[in-house]
C-alpha positions in Angstrom: -21.1 113.2 -23.6 -21.2 109.5 -23.1 -22.5 108.3 -19.9 -20.3 106.5 -17.4 -20.4 102.7 -17.2 -23.2 101.5 -15.0 -21.9 99.8 -11.9 -23.1 96.3 -10.9 -26.2 96.3 -8.8 -25.6 94.8 -5.4 -28.3 93.2 -3.3 -29.3 95.1 -0.2 -30.1 93.4 3.1 -33.7 94.5 2.8 -34.3 92.8 -0.6 -32.3 89.6 -0.9 -31.8 88.4 -4.5 -30.5 84.9 -5.7 -26.8 84.8 -6.8 -25.1 81.5 -7.6 -21.8 82.9 -6.3 -23.4 84.0 -3.1 -25.2 80.6 -2.7 -22.1 78.7 -3.2 -20.2 80.7 -0.7 -22.8 80.2 1.9 -22.5 76.4 1.6 -20.4 74.6 4.3 -17.1 72.9 3.4 -18.3 69.3 3.7 -21.4 69.9 1.6 -19.3 71.8 -1.0 -16.9 68.8 -1.2 -19.6 66.2 -1.6 -21.6 68.2 -4.1 -18.6 69.1 -6.2 -17.4 65.5 -6.2 -20.8 64.1 -7.2 -21.5 66.8 -9.8 -21.0 65.1 -13.2 -18.4 66.6 -15.5 -18.1 66.1 -19.2 -15.7 63.1 -18.8 -17.9 61.5 -16.1 -21.0 61.9 -18.2 -19.4 59.7 -20.8 -18.9 56.9 -18.2 -22.7 56.1 -18.2 -25.5 56.3 -15.7 -24.0 53.7 -13.4 -21.0 55.9 -12.6 -23.2 59.0 -12.1 -25.6 57.2 -9.7 -22.9 55.3 -7.7 -23.0 56.6 -4.1 -19.9 57.7 -2.4 -18.9 56.1 0.9 -18.3 58.4 3.8 -15.0 58.2 5.7 -16.7 56.3 8.6 -18.2 53.7 6.2 -14.8 53.1 4.7 -13.3 52.7 8.1 -16.0 50.2 9.1 -15.4 48.2 6.0 -11.7 48.1 6.6 -12.3 46.9 10.2 -14.7 44.2 9.1 -12.3 42.9 6.4 -9.4 42.8 8.8 -11.6 40.9 11.3 -12.4 38.3 8.7 -8.8 37.9 7.7 -7.7 37.4 11.3 -10.6 34.9 11.9 -9.4 32.9 8.9 -5.8 32.9 10.2 -6.9 31.8 13.7 -9.1 29.0 12.2 -6.0 27.8 10.3 -3.9 27.8 13.4 -6.6 26.0 15.3 -6.7 23.4 12.6 -2.9 22.9 12.9 -3.2 22.4 16.6 -5.5 19.5 15.9 -3.2 17.9 13.3 0.2 18.4 14.9 0.8 16.5 18.2 1.8 18.7 21.1 0.1 21.8 20.0 -3.1 21.5 21.9 -4.3 24.8 23.3 -1.5 26.8 21.5 -3.5 28.1 18.6 -2.8 31.8 19.5 1.0 31.3 19.7 1.6 31.6 16.0 5.3 31.5 16.1 5.3 28.3 18.2 2.6 26.7 15.9 4.6 27.4 12.7 7.8 26.1 14.1 6.4 22.9 15.5 4.4 22.3 12.3 7.6 22.6 10.2 9.4 20.3 12.7 6.5 17.8 12.5 6.6 17.7 8.7 10.3 17.2 8.7 10.0 14.4 11.2 7.3 12.7 9.1 9.5 13.0 6.0 12.5 11.5 7.9 10.4 8.7 9.3 9.2 7.8 5.8 12.8 7.9 4.5 14.0 5.7 7.3 11.2 3.3 6.5 12.1 3.1 2.9 15.8 2.6 3.7 14.9 -0.2 6.1 12.8 -1.9 3.4 15.6 -1.7 0.9 18.1 -3.0 3.5 16.0 -6.1 4.0 15.8 -6.6 0.3 12.3 -5.3 -0.2 11.0 -2.9 -2.9 8.5 -0.1 -3.2 5.3 -0.9 -5.2 5.1 2.5 -6.7 7.9 5.0 -7.4 7.0 8.6 -8.1 8.9 10.1 -11.0 9.1 13.9 -10.6 9.8 16.0 -13.7 13.4 17.1 -14.0 14.1 20.7 -13.0 17.1 23.0 -12.8 15.5 25.1 -10.1 16.0 24.3 -6.4 13.7 24.6 -3.4 15.1 26.8 -0.7 14.4 27.3 3.0 14.1 30.9 4.0 13.9 32.5 7.4 10.8 34.5 8.2 11.0 37.6 10.4 9.9 35.6 13.4 12.7 33.1 13.0 10.5 30.3 11.7 11.3 28.2 8.7 9.2 28.7 5.6 9.3 26.6 2.4 9.5 28.8 -0.7 9.8 28.0 -4.3 11.7 29.9 -7.0 9.8 32.4 -9.1 7.0 32.6 -6.4 5.5 29.3 -7.5 3.5 27.8 -4.7 3.8 24.0 -4.1 1.7 22.1 -1.6 3.6 20.6 1.3 1.0 17.9 1.8 -0.4 15.4 -0.7 -3.4 16.4 -2.8 -6.7 14.4 -2.6 -5.6 12.4 -5.7 -2.4 11.2 -3.9 -4.1 10.1 -0.7 -4.5 6.4 0.0 -8.0 4.9 0.5 -10.0 5.6 3.6 -11.1 2.9 6.0 -14.7 3.6 5.2 -14.1 3.2 1.4 -11.6 0.5 0.9 -12.3 -0.1 -2.8 -8.8 -0.5 -4.2 -7.7 1.2 -7.4 -5.1 -0.1 -9.8 -2.5 2.5 -10.5 -0.2 1.4 -13.4 3.5 2.1 -12.9 5.3 4.1 -15.4 8.1 1.6 -15.4 6.4 -1.8 -15.8 8.4 -4.8 -16.8 7.3 -6.6 -19.9 4.9 -9.5 -19.2 6.3 -13.0 -19.3 5.6 -15.0 -22.4 2.3 -17.0 -22.2 2.5 -20.6 -21.1 1.9 -22.9 -24.1 -0.5 -25.2 -22.1 -3.5 -26.5 -24.0 -6.1 -25.4 -21.4 -4.7 -21.9 -21.4 -4.4 -21.7 -25.2 -8.1 -22.7 -25.5 -9.2 -20.1 -22.9 -7.3 -17.2 -24.6 -10.0 -17.0 -27.2 -12.9 -17.1 -24.7 -14.5 -15.1 -22.0 -12.7 -15.4 -18.6 -14.2 -13.6 -15.6 -12.3 -12.8 -12.4 -14.9 -12.2 -9.7 -12.7 -9.8 -7.7 -11.8 -6.2 -7.9 -8.4 -6.7 -6.2 -5.6 -5.3 -8.3 -3.2 -7.8 -6.8 -5.2 -10.8 -7.9 -5.7 -9.2 -11.3 -1.9 -8.8 -11.7 -1.2 -12.3 -10.6 -3.7 -13.9 -12.9 -2.4 -11.9 -15.8 0.8 -14.0 -15.6 -1.1 -16.8 -17.2 -1.4 -14.8 -20.4 -5.2 -14.7 -20.7 -6.0 -11.6 -22.7 -9.8 -11.6 -22.3 -10.0 -11.5 -18.5 -13.0 -9.4 -17.4 -13.2 -7.9 -13.9 -16.7 -8.4 -12.5 -16.8 -8.0 -8.7 -19.3 -10.1 -6.7 -22.3 -8.5 -4.9 -22.1 -11.0 -2.1 -22.1 -9.2 1.3 -19.3 -11.4 2.8 -21.1 -11.5 6.1 -20.9 -15.2 7.0 -20.6 -15.8 10.7 -17.1 -16.0 12.2 -18.2 -18.9 14.3 -17.3 -21.1 11.2 -13.9 -22.6 11.1 -11.4 -20.5 9.2 -11.2 -23.2 6.4 -15.0 -23.3 6.1 -15.4 -19.6 6.3 -12.9 -18.7 3.5 -14.1 -21.5 1.2 -17.8 -20.6 1.7 -17.1 -16.9 1.0 -15.2 -17.6 -2.2 -17.9 -20.0 -3.4 -20.6 -17.5 -2.8 -18.7 -14.9 -4.8 -18.2 -17.3 -7.8 -21.9 -18.4 -7.8 -23.2 -14.8 -7.6 -21.2 -13.8 -10.7 -22.0 -17.0 -12.5 -25.7 -16.5 -12.0 -25.5 -13.1 -13.6 -23.2 -13.8 -16.4 -24.5 -17.1 -17.6 -27.6 -15.3 -19.0 -25.6 -12.4 -20.5 -27.0 -12.4 -24.0 -24.8 -9.5 -25.2 -21.4 -11.1 -24.4 -22.5 -14.8 -24.1 -21.8 -17.1 -21.3 -18.2 -17.1 -19.9 -16.0 -20.1 -20.3 -14.5 -19.7 -16.9 -15.3 -17.8 -13.7 -12.6 -17.4 -10.9 -13.2 -16.2 -7.4 -11.0 -16.0 -4.3 -11.1 -14.9 -0.7 -8.2 -14.4 1.7 -8.3 -14.2 5.5 -5.7 -13.9 8.3 -6.1 -16.1 11.4 -4.5 -15.8 14.8 -3.6 -19.4 15.8 -3.9 -18.8 19.6 -7.4 -17.3 19.5 -8.6 -18.6 16.2 -10.1 -15.2 15.4 -10.5 -14.2 11.7 -8.8 -11.0 10.8 -10.1 -9.2 7.7 -9.7 -5.6 6.7 -9.1 -3.0 9.4 -12.2 -0.8 10.3 -10.3 2.2 11.6 -6.8 3.5 12.3 -7.1 2.4 16.0 -8.3 -1.1 14.9 -5.4 -1.2 12.3 -2.8 -0.5 14.9 -4.2 -3.0 17.4 -4.4 -5.6 14.7 -0.7 -5.3 13.7 0.4 -5.2 17.3 -1.5 -8.4 18.0 0.1 -10.1 15.0 3.6 -9.0 16.2 3.0 -10.2 19.7 1.7 -13.6 18.6 4.5 -13.7 16.1 3.1 -16.5 13.9 -0.2 -16.4 12.1 -1.9 -18.2 9.2 -3.1 -16.9 5.9 -5.8 -18.8 4.0 -6.8 -18.2 0.4 -9.7 -20.1 -1.2 -9.9 -20.4 -4.9 -13.2 -21.4 -6.7 -13.5 -22.0 -10.4 -16.7 -22.5 -12.3 -17.3 -23.5 -15.9 -20.5 -24.3 -17.8 -20.8 -27.9 -18.9 -20.7 -28.6 -22.6 -23.6 -31.1 -22.1 -25.7 -28.5 -20.2 -26.9 -31.3 -17.9 -27.9 -30.5 -14.3 -26.7 -28.4 -12.5 -25.3 -26.9 -15.7 -21.8 -26.2 -14.4 -18.6 -27.8 -13.1 -17.0 -26.4 -10.0 -13.5 -26.9 -8.5 -12.2 -25.5 -5.2 -8.9 -25.4 -3.3 -7.7 -23.7 -0.1 -4.0 -22.7 0.3 -2.5 -22.2 3.8 0.7 -20.2 4.6 2.4 -19.6 7.9 3.7 -16.0 8.3 6.1 -15.0 11.1 6.1 -11.4 12.1 9.4 -9.8 13.3 9.1 -9.6 17.1 11.5 -6.7 17.1 9.1 -4.5 15.2 8.5 -1.4 17.4 5.3 0.4 18.1 6.8 3.4 16.3 7.3 1.4 13.1 3.8 0.0 13.3 2.4 3.5 13.6 4.5 4.8 10.8 3.3 1.9 8.6 -0.3 2.4 9.5 -0.1 6.1 8.5 1.0 5.1 5.0 -2.5 3.6 4.7 -1.1 0.8 2.5 -2.8 -2.0 4.5 -6.3 -0.3 4.7 -7.8 -2.6 2.0 -6.0 -5.8 2.9 -6.9 -8.7 5.2 -4.7 -8.5 8.3 -3.9 -4.9 7.6 -0.5 -5.3 5.8 0.6 -5.8 2.2 3.3 -8.5 1.7 4.1 -7.2 -1.8 4.9 -3.6 -0.6 5.9 -1.7 2.5 4.3 -4.4 4.7 7.1 -6.7 4.0 9.2 -4.8 6.6 7.0 -6.3 9.3 7.6 -9.9 8.2 10.5 -12.0 9.3 9.8 -15.1 7.1 7.0 -17.1 5.5 6.4 -20.8 5.3 4.5 -21.6 2.1 3.3 -19.7 -0.9 4.2 -16.0 -1.0 1.6 -15.1 -3.6 -1.0 -16.8 -1.3 -0.3 -14.1 1.3 -0.7 -11.5 -1.4 -4.1 -12.8 -2.4 -3.9 -15.5 -5.1 -1.6 -18.6 -5.2 -0.8 -18.9 -8.8 0.3 -22.6 -8.9 -2.9 -23.7 -7.1 -5.0 -21.5 -9.3 -3.6 -23.1 -12.4 -4.4 -26.6 -11.1 -7.9 -25.6 -10.3 -8.4 -24.2 -13.8 -7.1 -27.4 -15.4 -9.4 -29.6 -13.3 -12.6 -27.5 -13.8 -12.1 -27.2 -17.6 -11.5 -31.0 -17.8 -14.9 -31.5 -16.0 -16.7 -29.0 -18.2 -15.7 -30.9 -21.4 -18.1 -33.8 -20.7 -19.7 -34.4 -24.1 -17.8 -37.6 -24.7 -18.5 -38.8 -21.1 -22.2 -38.3 -21.2 -23.2 -41.6 -23.0 -20.9 -43.8 -20.9 -22.1 -42.3 -17.6 -25.8 -42.8 -18.6 -25.1 -46.4 -19.6 -23.2 -47.0 -16.3 -26.2 -45.6 -14.4 -28.5 -48.0 -16.2 -26.3 -51.0 -15.3 -26.2 -50.0 -11.6 -30.1 -49.7 -11.6 -30.4 -53.3 -13.1 -28.0 -54.6 -10.4 
């Protein structure tokens, strides 16, 4: 008779034996959850050792990380609002009132845009023109103003494309500390005038001509003479002559030092050869009442004070000195010919110019790199009522006077045929 099936052996309380099922049941719920989640399965084993060894964050650690991330985000937002309170007038101490800060910031940006537009319209009304026109690419999509939940205006672009409200660093004008001008060619330049068929200019068109100035305005004016081989080599002269000199002496001495500095370097240029002509210029603005020399503004406050002073005195003088140097064909001492000239122009500022207009102009930063703090060829013309004399002298280089100086110095440099007669004449004077 077959025996009955043997029942499973159960562990008694006196002799405990190990059972995986019993051990698992005796584990608490949290340990069971952590152990089961960290136990590698077949699919997790295929993920590599990094996944198997990655520790699991506890609920408290996750909560702490979330709190720290939120604190960083709020700190960044507060820092941004604090920065806005520094930039936008009237927001001092209101960095925590986000709705007020956003609304006043939008209002401030709109006000600046409107002021700029009014300034442009006033320039065009007076017959002026803008030196640079930005051509934006055509688009069929429009920018819209939407309402945020807090009732503040927000500028949004179609298709979630973010566009900066303010200019980028490439669009910003030069700073007061670094006033080296840069020449930005316009996309719509007029064709240059035909070259003048003068013998002196025709001869120079095949030779080295050096302009000892980095001013883009002087470079543009001198280009009207049709000299294709003009090189821009700025002078290293510090331009630190004492202002106790008379304005005429000061501007002429500064331009002469510029020309001589570049001449001394380029006359020994073995690679390019000696230049046929070196031109240098310097421009200053002088207040007739005080006789003080005004050069480039040092800061925004100095810029504003300078323009207000010119408005209040109404009339001031602009001096430009032109110096031309050319090596002598005979190479006799001192080895070069030099010609100079100083042009003077009276400029009348419009006495009706308001402080608001001056501040708006200063913020365009157009006059940062200009003597007197304004540009006659651009937006600065809105400050001027009339001029008495050469307009391009105020810009930085009187073209007619420059041409006369060039003709004189090149005639002096061509001294081979005069050398014998001058020596003979010197001998006769000695005998007398």
